[in-house]
N, CA and C atoms as an extended XYZ file, in Angstrom:
381
Properties=species:S:1:pos:R:3:atomname:S:1:resname:S:1:resid:I:1 pbc="F F F"
N        89.693      125.761       87.900 N   MET     1
C        90.220      124.348       87.630 CA  MET     1
C        89.658      124.389       89.787 C   MET     1
N        88.524      123.374       89.357 N   ALA     2
C        88.181      123.072       90.991 CA  ALA     2
C        88.590      122.869       92.520 C   ALA     2
N        89.143      123.152       93.266 N   PRO     3
C        89.624      122.507       94.606 CA  PRO     3
C        89.769      121.319       94.417 C   PRO     3
N        90.787      120.674       95.320 N   LEU     4
C        91.024      119.661       94.579 CA  LEU     4
C        90.079      118.519       96.534 C   LEU     4
N        90.406      117.984       96.273 N   PRO     5
C        89.297      117.412       97.522 CA  PRO     5
C        90.361      117.047       98.269 C   PRO     5
N        90.206      116.971       99.867 N   ASP     6
C        90.910      116.872      100.520 CA  ASP     6
C        91.930      115.719      101.192 C   ASP     6
N        92.041      114.673      100.546 N   ASP     7
C        92.986      113.364      100.771 CA  ASP     7
C        93.399      112.385       99.360 C   ASP     7
N        93.356      113.670       98.648 N   ILE     8
C        94.085      113.228       97.138 CA  ILE     8
C        95.437      113.387       97.786 C   ILE     8
N        96.241      112.568       97.433 N   PRO     9
C        97.793      112.167       98.028 CA  PRO     9
C        98.397      113.486       97.430 C   PRO     9
N        99.587      113.795       98.362 N   PRO    10
C        99.951      115.350       98.251 CA  PRO    10
C       101.149      114.548       96.510 C   PRO    10
N       101.276      113.913       96.143 N   TRP    11
C       101.498      114.032       94.856 CA  TRP    11
C       100.834      114.343       93.924 C   TRP    11
N       100.408      113.754       93.876 N   LEU    12
C        99.073      114.296       93.000 CA  LEU    12
C        98.379      115.413       92.850 C   LEU    12
N        98.864      116.465       94.400 N   ALA    13
C        98.304      117.619       94.033 CA  ALA    13
C        99.204      118.758       94.621 C   ALA    13
N       100.577      117.737       94.217 N   ALA    14
C       101.591      118.354       93.595 CA  ALA    14
C       101.723      118.684       92.123 C   ALA    14
N       101.169      117.212       90.799 N   PHE    15
C       100.811      117.082       90.084 CA  PHE    15
C       100.389      118.417       89.346 C   PHE    15
N        99.062      118.320       89.739 N   VAL    16
C        97.685      119.061       89.460 CA  VAL    16
C        98.149      120.213       89.730 C   VAL    16
N        98.973      121.647       90.681 N   LEU    17
C        99.771      122.633       91.377 CA  LEU    17
C       100.284      122.685       90.538 C   LEU    17
N       100.816      121.781       89.343 N   GLU    18
C       102.556      122.641       88.633 CA  GLU    18
C       101.366      122.536       87.442 C   GLU    18
N       100.786      121.278       86.965 N   ALA    19
C        99.612      121.372       85.780 CA  ALA    19
C        98.846      122.908       85.619 C   ALA    19
N        98.272      123.381       86.936 N   GLN    20
C        97.963      124.766       87.118 CA  GLN    20
C        98.990      125.815       86.073 C   GLN    20
N       100.186      126.043       87.403 N   ARG    21
C       100.926      126.503       86.507 CA  ARG    21
C       101.376      126.236       85.058 C   ARG    21
N       101.703      125.480       84.406 N   GLU    22
C       102.128      125.661       83.363 CA  GLU    22
C       100.736      125.827       82.695 C   GLU    22
N        99.242      125.655       82.925 N   THR    23
C        98.390      125.955       81.783 CA  THR    23
C        98.000      126.778       81.552 C   THR    23
N        97.981      128.547       82.965 N   ASP    24
C        98.430      129.900       82.978 CA  ASP    24
C        98.973      130.320       82.366 C   ASP    24
N       100.795      130.457       81.900 N   THR    25
C       101.472      130.252       81.034 CA  THR    25
C       101.102      130.178       78.731 C   THR    25
N       100.850      128.090       79.590 N   LEU    26
C        99.742      129.066       78.217 CA  LEU    26
C        98.637      129.800       77.667 C   LEU    26
N        97.910      130.000       78.652 N   ARG    27
C        97.077      131.384       78.570 CA  ARG    27
C        97.511      132.425       78.728 C   ARG    27
N        98.882      132.876       79.173 N   GLU    28
C        99.321      133.698       79.033 CA  GLU    28
C       100.036      134.159       77.319 C   GLU    28
N       100.378      133.273       77.076 N   ASN    29
C       101.033      132.899       76.152 CA  ASN    29
C       100.070      132.532       73.998 C   ASN    29
N        98.779      132.542       75.020 N   GLY    30
C        97.553      132.936       73.665 CA  GLY    30
C        97.072      131.518       73.270 C   GLY    30
N        97.417      130.448       74.117 N   ALA    31
C        97.154      129.120       74.014 CA  ALA    31
C        96.278      128.390       75.063 C   ALA    31
N        94.886      128.726       74.272 N   GLU    32
C        93.512      128.965       74.895 CA  GLU    32
C        93.150      127.119       75.545 C   GLU    32
N        93.206      127.412       73.221 N   GLN    33
C        92.476      126.374       73.166 CA  GLN    33
C        93.207      124.930       73.572 C   GLN    33
N        94.770      124.668       73.780 N   ALA    34
C        95.864      124.491       74.800 CA  ALA    34
C        94.702      123.875       76.116 C   ALA    34
N        95.125      125.381       76.484 N   ALA    35
C        95.093      125.189       78.505 CA  ALA    35
C        93.421      124.216       78.499 C   ALA    35
N        92.618      124.666       77.901 N   ALA    36
C        90.768      124.442       77.857 CA  ALA    36
C        91.151      122.706       77.607 C   ALA    36
N        92.019      121.611       76.985 N   ALA    37
C        92.218      120.623       77.105 CA  ALA    37
C        92.407      120.300       78.793 C   ALA    37
N        93.734      120.795       77.961 N   ARG    38
C        94.469      119.962       79.061 CA  ARG    38
C        94.123      120.706       80.380 C   ARG    38
N        92.226      121.458       81.274 N   VAL    39
C        92.346      121.987       82.255 CA  VAL    39
C        90.816      120.268       82.299 C   VAL    39
N        90.223      120.109       80.914 N   ALA    40
C        89.871      119.294       80.105 CA  ALA    40
C        90.359      117.768       81.096 C   ALA    40
N        91.947      117.341       80.942 N   LEU    41
C        92.624      116.034       81.764 CA  LEU    41
C        92.304      116.670       81.895 C   LEU    41
N        93.611      117.202       83.024 N   VAL    42
C        93.184      117.196       84.647 CA  VAL    42
C        92.415      116.354       85.074 C   VAL    42
N        91.376      118.016       85.007 N   ARG    43
C        90.542      117.428       85.750 CA  ARG    43
C        89.481      115.817       85.477 C   ARG    43
N        89.663      115.556       83.931 N   LYS    44
C        89.136      113.961       84.646 CA  LYS    44
C        90.130      113.173       84.850 C   LYS    44
N        91.773      113.837       85.096 N   LEU    45
C        92.340      112.741       85.906 CA  LEU    45
C        92.059      112.848       87.640 C   LEU    45
N        92.248      113.569       88.137 N   VAL    46
C        91.203      113.410       89.579 CA  VAL    46
C        90.166      113.881       89.926 C   VAL    46
N        89.218      113.382       88.701 N   ALA    47
C        87.878      112.407       88.617 CA  ALA    47
C        88.107      111.080       88.823 C   ALA    47
N        88.788      110.714       87.718 N   ALA    48
C        88.996      108.484       88.312 CA  ALA    48
C        89.852      108.993       89.312 C   ALA    48
N        90.806      109.606       90.070 N   ALA    49
C        91.655      109.084       90.839 CA  ALA    49
C        91.099      109.437       92.128 C   ALA    49
N        90.017      109.816       92.326 N   GLN    50
C        88.725      110.396       93.823 CA  GLN    50
C        88.213      108.419       93.619 C   GLN    50
N        87.729      108.446       92.596 N   SER    51
C        87.446      106.954       92.066 CA  SER    51
C        87.588      106.484       92.289 C   SER    51
N        88.530      105.830       92.017 N   TYR    52
C        90.070      105.177       92.898 CA  TYR    52
C        90.097      105.087       94.029 C   TYR    52
N        90.267      105.947       95.142 N   LEU    53
C        89.945      105.974       96.706 CA  LEU    53
C        88.794      105.548       96.756 C   LEU    53
N        88.241      106.338       96.441 N   ASP    54
C        86.827      106.299       97.046 CA  ASP    54
C        86.247      104.529       96.898 C   ASP    54
N        86.530      103.982       96.052 N   THR    55
C        86.436      102.408       96.605 CA  THR    55
C        86.766      101.954       97.553 C   THR    55
N        85.078      100.736       97.924 N   GLU    56
C        85.446      100.646       98.712 CA  GLU    56
C        85.788       98.481       98.820 C   GLU    56
N        86.773       98.379       99.791 N   LEU    57
C        87.923       97.345      100.386 CA  LEU    57
C        87.077       96.053      101.609 C   LEU    57
N        87.123       94.540      100.863 N   ASP    58
C        87.700       93.795      101.993 CA  ASP    58
C        88.357       94.069      103.004 C   ASP    58
N        87.956       93.763      104.089 N   ALA    59
C        89.628       93.532      104.783 CA  ALA    59
C        90.226       92.496      103.568 C   ALA    59
N        90.298       91.466      103.326 N   ALA    60
C        91.435       91.278      102.127 CA  ALA    60
C        91.156       91.734      101.839 C   ALA    60
N        90.744       91.781      100.519 N   GLY    61
C        91.387       92.987       99.540 CA  GLY    61
C        92.495       94.504      100.011 C   GLY    61
N        92.440       94.692      101.528 N   ALA    62
C        92.719       95.827      101.676 CA  ALA    62
C        94.071       95.501      102.467 C   ALA    62
N        94.918       94.333      102.608 N   ALA    63
C        95.512       93.527      103.244 CA  ALA    63
C        96.199       93.492      102.201 C   ALA    63
N        96.757       93.269      100.998 N   LEU    64
C        97.216       92.999       99.225 CA  LEU    64
C        97.663       94.157       99.556 C   LEU    64
N        96.864       95.229       99.833 N   GLU    65
C        97.761       96.716       99.389 CA  GLU    65
C        98.071       97.065       99.797 C   GLU    65
N        98.094       96.844      100.999 N   THR    66
C        98.846       97.919      101.931 CA  THR    66
C        99.899       96.905      102.693 C   THR    66
N        99.636       95.248      102.110 N   GLY    67
C       100.752       94.755      102.458 CA  GLY    67
C       100.837       94.564      103.717 C   GLY    67
N        99.928       93.935      105.245 N   ARG    68
C        99.585       93.596      105.675 CA  ARG    68
C        98.482       92.822      106.255 C   ARG    68
N        98.393       92.452      107.403 N   CYS    69
C        97.658       91.170      107.667 CA  CYS    69
C        96.377       91.139      107.356 C   CYS    69
N        95.083       90.544      108.332 N   GLU    70
C        93.878       91.295      107.420 CA  GLU    70
C        93.528       91.331      108.120 C   GLU    70
N        93.822       90.752      109.669 N   GLU    71
C        93.591       91.108      111.530 CA  GLU    71
C        94.345       92.397      111.808 C   GLU    71
N        95.126       93.373      110.784 N   THR    72
C        95.664       94.301      110.919 CA  THR    72
C        94.024       95.337      110.758 C   THR    72
N        94.319       94.454      108.958 N   ILE    73
C        93.045       96.001      108.393 CA  ILE    73
C        92.156       96.128      109.256 C   ILE    73
N        91.709       94.971      109.964 N   ARG    74
C        90.124       94.650      110.952 CA  ARG    74
C        90.557       94.733      112.428 C   ARG    74
N        91.641       95.312      113.119 N   ARG    75
C        91.765       96.381      113.886 CA  ARG    75
C        91.710       97.445      113.712 C   ARG    75
N        92.722       98.280      112.297 N   ALA    76
C        92.596       99.742      112.248 CA  ALA    76
C        90.528       99.990      112.532 C   ALA    76
N        90.386       99.527      111.786 N   VAL    77
C        88.308       99.210      112.001 CA  VAL    77
C        88.649       99.877      113.128 C   VAL    77
N        88.047       97.749      113.911 N   ARG    78
C        87.734       97.932      115.306 CA  ARG    78
C        88.674      100.260      117.092 C   ARG    78
N        89.817      100.421      116.402 N   ASP    79
C        90.256      100.753      116.699 CA  ASP    79
C        89.898      102.444      116.675 C   ASP    79
N        88.929      102.229      115.202 N   GLY    80
C        88.645      103.110      114.743 CA  GLY    80
C        90.208      104.106      113.964 C   GLY    80
N        91.233      103.832      113.801 N   THR    81
C        92.441      104.615      113.025 CA  THR    81
C        91.540      104.481      111.324 C   THR    81
N        90.260      103.246      110.704 N   ILE    82
C        89.831      103.595      109.448 CA  ILE    82
C        88.741      103.532      110.007 C   ILE    82
N        87.368      104.882      108.988 N   PRO    83
C        86.348      104.391      109.238 CA  PRO    83
C        85.646      102.142      108.736 C   PRO    83
N        85.056      101.997      109.327 N   ASP    84
C        84.313      101.174      108.679 CA  ASP    84
C        82.763      101.763      107.818 C   ASP    84
N        82.877      100.722      106.831 N   ARG    85
C        81.778      101.559      105.377 CA  ARG    85
C        80.716      100.335      105.228 C   ARG    85
N        81.374       99.331      107.048 N   ARG    86
C        79.829       98.400      106.368 CA  ARG    86
C        78.501       99.317      106.765 C   ARG    86
N        77.417       97.944      106.043 N   ALA    87
C        76.185       98.633      105.758 CA  ALA    87
C        75.889       97.759      106.867 C   ALA    87
N        75.351       96.421      106.739 N   ASN    88
C        75.659       96.214      108.312 CA  ASN    88
C        76.078       95.163      109.642 C   ASN    88
N        76.253       95.817      110.288 N   PRO    89
C        77.341       96.194      111.529 CA  PRO    89
C        77.710       94.053      111.897 C   PRO    89
N        77.071       93.526      112.091 N   LYS    90
C        76.887       92.211      111.650 CA  LYS    90
C        78.024       91.104      110.368 C   LYS    90
N        78.128       92.297      109.250 N   GLY    91
C        78.543       92.025      108.008 CA  GLY    91
C        80.050       92.024      108.026 C   GLY    91
N        80.613       92.224      106.651 N   ARG    92
C        81.967       91.954      106.728 CA  ARG    92
C        82.909       93.665      106.603 C   ARG    92
N        84.100       93.667      107.083 N   HIS    93
C        84.220       95.140      107.670 CA  HIS    93
C        85.139       95.365      105.904 C   HIS    93
N        84.278       96.638      105.593 N   ARG    94
C        84.209       97.267      104.338 CA  ARG    94
C        85.046       98.488      104.619 C   ARG    94
N        86.115       98.705      104.344 N   VAL    95
C        87.206      100.300      104.207 CA  VAL    95
C        87.266      100.678      102.499 C   VAL    95
N        87.291      101.685      103.192 N   ARG    96
C        87.966      102.999      101.899 CA  ARG    96
C        88.591      102.613      101.261 C   ARG    96
N        89.514      102.362      100.132 N   ARG    97
C        91.013      103.043       99.492 CA  ARG    97
C        91.565      103.963      100.067 C   ARG    97
N        91.141      105.011      100.004 N   GLY    98
C        91.810      106.440      100.586 CA  GLY    98
C        92.461      106.626      102.560 C   GLY    98
N        90.994      105.636      102.707 N   ASP    99
C        91.683      105.373      104.193 CA  ASP    99
C        93.239      105.402      104.583 C   ASP    99
N        92.953      103.785      103.849 N   LEU   100
C        94.836      103.120      104.066 CA  LEU   100
C        95.320      103.677      104.152 C   LEU   100
N        96.072      105.318      103.808 N   GLN   101
C        96.964      105.810      104.193 CA  GLN   101
C        97.187      105.576      105.357 C   GLN   101
N        95.840      106.280      106.110 N   LYS   102
C        96.337      106.169      107.480 CA  LYS   102
C        97.155      105.445      107.946 C   LYS   102
N        96.867      104.246      107.331 N   LEU   103
C        98.117      102.474      107.758 CA  LEU   103
C        99.629      102.923      107.916 C   LEU   103
N        99.705      103.367      106.510 N   ALA   104
C       101.169      103.990      105.459 CA  ALA   104
C       101.715      104.712      106.293 C   ALA   104
N       101.019      105.408      107.014 N   ALA   105
C       102.189      106.684      107.809 CA  ALA   105
C       102.851      106.546      109.544 C   ALA   105
N       104.360      107.078      109.061 N   PRO   106
C       104.385      106.581      110.087 CA  PRO   106
C       104.756      106.890      111.185 C   PRO   106
N       104.756      105.020      112.320 N   LEU   107
C       104.681      104.842      113.235 CA  LEU   107
C       105.173      105.881      114.249 C   LEU   107
N       106.707      106.417      114.020 N   SER   108
C       107.180      107.144      115.110 CA  SER   108
C       108.224      106.834      114.982 C   SER   108
N       109.200      107.336      115.647 N   ASP   109
C       110.047      108.027      115.112 CA  ASP   109
C       111.601      107.406      114.683 C   ASP   109
N       112.369      106.998      113.460 N   PRO   110
C       113.353      105.889      112.578 CA  PRO   110
C       114.218      105.380      114.369 C   PRO   110
N       114.347      104.977      114.093 N   TYR   111
C       115.315      103.576      115.092 CA  TYR   111
C       116.156      104.069      115.208 C   TYR   111
N       117.087      104.665      116.511 N   ASP   112
C       118.041      104.659      116.499 CA  ASP   112
C       118.776      104.322      117.692 C   ASP   112
N       120.444      103.389      116.917 N   PRO   113
C       120.576      102.088      117.902 CA  PRO   113
C       120.843      103.202      119.217 C   PRO   113
N       121.997      104.517      118.759 N   ASP   114
C       123.218      104.986      119.767 CA  ASP   114
C       121.997      105.913      120.958 C   ASP   114
N       120.961      106.059      120.909 N   ALA   115
C       120.323      106.215      122.027 CA  ALA   115
C       119.492      104.527      122.270 C   ALA   115
N       119.748      103.551      121.876 N   ASP   116
C       118.840      102.725      122.644 CA  ASP   116
C       120.283      101.499      123.604 C   ASP   116
N       121.574      101.843      123.010 N   ALA   117
C       122.078      101.529      123.456 CA  ALA   117
C       122.417      102.178      125.116 C   ALA   117
N       122.338      103.235      124.877 N   GLN   118
C       122.607      104.321      125.860 CA  GLN   118
C       121.414      104.338      126.818 C   GLN   118
N       120.776      103.954      126.385 N   ASP   119
C       118.834      103.448      127.252 CA  ASP   119
C       120.289      102.108      128.518 C   ASP   119
N       119.921      101.750      127.213 N   ILE   120
C       120.681       99.777      128.297 CA  ILE   120
C       121.607      100.061      129.176 C   ILE   120
N       122.466      100.377      128.946 N   ALA   121
C       123.619      100.879      129.360 CA  ALA   121
C       122.799      102.068      131.024 C   ALA   121
N       122.044      103.176      130.816 N   ARG   122
C       121.820      103.657      131.753 CA  ARG   122
C       120.661      102.614      132.845 C   ARG   122
N       120.060      102.168      131.835 N   LEU   123
C       119.976      100.420      132.876 CA  LEU   123
C       120.303      100.013      133.679 C   LEU   123
N       121.417       98.980      133.215 N   ARG   124
C       122.639       98.897      134.096 CA  ARG   124
C       123.442       99.062      134.472 C   ARG   124
N       123.124      100.412      135.018 N   ARG   125
C       124.552      100.577      136.161 CA  ARG   125
C       123.659      101.363      137.337 C   ARG   125
N       121.667      100.983      137.301 N   LYS   126
C       120.341      100.906      138.011 CA  LYS   126
C       121.150       99.705      138.595 C   LYS   126
N       121.641       98.866      137.922 N   VAL   127
C       121.348       97.333      138.916 CA  VAL   127
C       121.981       97.278      140.461 C   VAL   127
């Protein structure tokens, strides 16, 4: 099977790797036709996923996909978090659907109320 594209989501990569292990088991047991059919199906799945991820969206479409506002998308393009795919520099922002995953990454450590309370107590002691 061909190597997976770099930007395939981790859950899909895990699925494909598991399918590859199962296909190897089919081959070891002499089921070459079933293995070949499985390989063809997984290739189609990966190609469809890549096509889906390569689709370009405008800021409104990207905002709908991510649940963020359009200005957040435009800001991410301006600051370089997401590459700008528009052909005309004065045109509307265009982004690749697969690049929207960069907005879904956790922004920082999860909120810790105990640490927050300790910081407030330290600030109060200084006053």
